[in-house]
C-alpha positions as a Markdown table, in Angstrom:
| # | Residue | x | y | z |
|---|---|---|---|---|
| 1 | Met | 12.1 | 1.1 | 14.6 |
| 2 | Ile | 10.5 | 2.1 | 11.2 |
| 3 | Lys | 13.0 | 4.3 | 9.2 |
| 4 | Ser | 10.9 | 4.9 | 6.1 |
| 5 | Val | 7.9 | 3.6 | 4.2 |
| 6 | Lys | 7.5 | 3.8 | 0.6 |
| 7 | Leu | 4.3 | 3.1 | -1.3 |
| 8 | Ala | 4.1 | 2.6 | -5.0 |
| 9 | Ala | 1.2 | 1.5 | -7.3 |
| 10 | Ala | 0.6 | 1.1 | -11.0 |
| 11 | Phe | -1.8 | -0.7 | -13.3 |
| 12 | Ser | -0.5 | -3.5 | -15.5 |
| 13 | Gly | -3.5 | -4.2 | -17.8 |
| 14 | Ser | -6.5 | -4.4 | -15.5 |
| 15 | Thr | -4.4 | -5.5 | -12.6 |
| 16 | Phe | -3.5 | -3.0 | -9.9 |
| 17 | Asn | -0.1 | -3.8 | -8.4 |
| 18 | Val | 1.0 | -2.3 | -5.1 |
| 19 | Thr | 4.5 | -2.3 | -3.6 |
| 20 | Val | 5.0 | -1.4 | 0.0 |
| 21 | Thr | 8.7 | -1.0 | 0.9 |
| 22 | Ile | 9.5 | -0.7 | 4.7 |
| 23 | Gln | 13.0 | 0.0 | 6.0 |
| 24 | Thr | 13.5 | -0.7 | 9.7 |
| 25 | Thr | 16.4 | 0.1 | 12.1 |
| 26 | Gly | 16.6 | -1.6 | 15.5 |
| 27 | Tyr | 14.4 | -4.3 | 16.9 |
| 28 | Gly | 10.6 | -4.4 | 17.3 |
| 29 | Ser | 7.4 | -5.2 | 15.4 |
| 30 | Ser | 4.8 | -3.1 | 13.7 |
| 31 | Ser | 1.7 | -3.7 | 11.7 |
| 32 | Thr | -0.8 | -1.9 | 9.6 |
| 33 | Thr | -3.5 | -2.4 | 7.0 |
| 34 | Leu | -3.1 | -1.8 | 3.3 |
| 35 | Ile | -6.4 | -0.7 | 1.8 |
| 36 | Ile | -7.1 | -0.7 | -1.9 |
| 37 | Ser | -10.3 | 1.1 | -2.9 |
| 38 | Gly | -11.9 | 3.0 | -5.6 |
| 39 | Ile | -13.7 | 6.2 | -6.1 |
| 40 | Gly | -17.4 | 5.4 | -5.6 |
| 41 | Ser | -16.7 | 1.8 | -4.8 |
| 42 | Gly | -19.0 | 1.8 | -1.8 |
| 43 | Gly | -16.3 | 0.4 | 0.6 |
| 44 | Ala | -15.5 | -2.5 | -1.6 |
| 45 | Gly | -12.0 | -3.3 | -2.3 |
| 46 | Leu | -9.1 | -5.2 | -0.8 |
| 47 | Gln | -7.5 | -5.1 | 2.8 |
| 48 | Arg | -4.4 | -6.8 | 3.8 |
| 49 | Asn | -2.6 | -6.8 | 7.1 |
| 50 | Ile | 1.1 | -6.0 | 6.8 |
| 51 | Ser | 3.3 | -7.0 | 9.7 |
| 52 | Val | 7.1 | -6.5 | 10.0 |
| 53 | Thr | 9.6 | -7.5 | 12.7 |
| 54 | Gly | 12.9 | -5.5 | 12.7 |
| 55 | Thr | 16.1 | -7.3 | 13.7 |
| 56 | Gly | 18.5 | -4.4 | 13.0 |
| 57 | Ser | 18.5 | -2.8 | 9.6 |
| 58 | Asn | 16.2 | -4.6 | 7.5 |
| 59 | Thr | 14.2 | -3.9 | 4.2 |
| 60 | Phe | 10.9 | -5.5 | 3.7 |
| 61 | Val | 9.2 | -5.5 | 0.2 |
| 62 | Lys | 5.6 | -6.5 | 0.3 |
| 63 | Lys | 3.7 | -6.9 | -3.1 |
| 64 | Tyr | -0.1 | -7.1 | -3.6 |
| 65 | Ser | -2.2 | -7.5 | -6.8 |
| 66 | Tyr | -5.8 | -6.7 | -7.2 |
| 67 | Val | -8.3 | -6.4 | -10.2 |
| 68 | Pro | -10.6 | -3.7 | -9.1 |
| 69 | Pro | -14.2 | -4.5 | -10.3 |
| 70 | Trp | -15.2 | -0.8 | -10.4 |
| 71 | Cys | -12.7 | -0.2 | -13.4 |
| 72 | Ser | -14.7 | -2.6 | -15.7 |
| 73 | Gly | -17.1 | 0.0 | -16.7 |
| 74 | Gly | -14.5 | 2.5 | -17.7 |
| 75 | Gly | -13.4 | 5.5 | -15.9 |
| 76 | Gly | -12.9 | 6.0 | -12.2 |
| 77 | Ala | -9.7 | 5.7 | -10.2 |
| 78 | Thr | -8.1 | 3.2 | -7.7 |
| 79 | Thr | -6.3 | 4.2 | -4.5 |
| 80 | Ala | -3.8 | 2.3 | -2.3 |
| 81 | Phe | -3.4 | 3.6 | 1.3 |
| 82 | Ala | -1.1 | 2.3 | 4.1 |
| 83 | Asp | -1.3 | 4.1 | 7.5 |
| 84 | Ile | 2.0 | 2.6 | 8.9 |
| 85 | Leu | 4.1 | 5.5 | 10.1 |
| 86 | Pro | 7.8 | 5.9 | 10.2 |
| 87 | Asp | 9.2 | 6.9 | 13.5 |
| 88 | Ser | 9.5 | 10.5 | 12.3 |
| 89 | Gly | 7.0 | 12.0 | 9.9 |
| 90 | Trp | 4.7 | 10.4 | 7.4 |
| 91 | Pro | 4.9 | 7.7 | 4.7 |
| 92 | Ser | 6.2 | 8.9 | 1.3 |
| 93 | Pro | 3.7 | 8.9 | -0.1 |
| 94 | Gly | 0.9 | 7.5 | 2.2 |
| 95 | Leu | -1.6 | 7.3 | -0.6 |
| 96 | Val | -1.3 | 6.7 | -4.3 |
| 97 | Glu | -4.1 | 7.1 | -6.7 |
| 98 | Lys | -4.1 | 6.0 | -10.3 |
| 99 | Pro | -6.8 | 6.4 | -13.0 |
| 100 | Cys | -8.4 | 3.0 | -14.1 |
| 101 | Pro | -7.0 | 1.9 | -17.5 |
């Protein structure tokens, strides 16, 4: 059902913006968790459930924003990870890491 998954992330000022684009083919539902975390964040961060239901050839664009508290001290990095898998292979990419601004 899931044809492709694209994960993109970038900082805009202090806000970390994540876009998950999921293309489906056929019918069915799938869900996953998007996790935004930081290096040394001690498990803190943001988790959001992503659910899609395909009704043929669909494209779903999900957008999330978060201001990582671990970036306030300067340095560090922030990652976005979504473990939803296309029917063949891996997301492209499955994890994006950006340095804190």
